[in-house]
C-alpha positions, -999 to +999 in steps of 0.1 A: +455-157-284+454-163-321+455-135-344+441-133-378+467-124-403+463-098-427+456-102-460+490-097-481+484-077-514+486-096-547+515-070-558+536-079-529+533-121-541+537-111-577+570-087-566+586-120-548+582-142-576+614-124-590+637-130-556+646-165-566+671-186-550+701-189-566+712-223-546+712-247-568+698-281-549+721-311-551+719-335-581+701-364-573+714-395-564+710-423-593+694-452-586+714-484-580+711-513-598+693-534-572+666-507-574+666-505-609+658-546-611+635-542-584+615-514-601+617-536-634+599-568-615+573-547-599+567-531-631+566-565-651+547-583-621+518-552-626+517-558-662+513-595-657+486-591-634+466-571-653+471-594-685+462-623-666+431-608-654+422-596-690+424-634-703+405-649-675+380-624-675+374-626-713+352-657-714+328-637-690+328-609-714+318-625-743+283-635-751+278-672-756+249-677-782+247-717-779+235-712-743+207-687-751+193-706-781+188-739-758+173-719-728+135-721-731+115-706-707+092-728-683+059-709-694+063-717-731+063-756-725+028-753-708+008-743-737 
């Protein structure tokens, strides 16, 4: 039912690179003003979210010396 394809020699593939189409693709359509504004707002939203997450997370990342100094283990109180 299905036939195995024969391996293609490498020379044939390299030779095929010479024959390129002379048909140029059509020019890309420019984005409309609404699309540019939308993509700009989306980019600003992503950047604002990352900056907000960083600002909210900074207190959790900073070591707090005052809490560490006031904590004592319960085992040392009995001695």
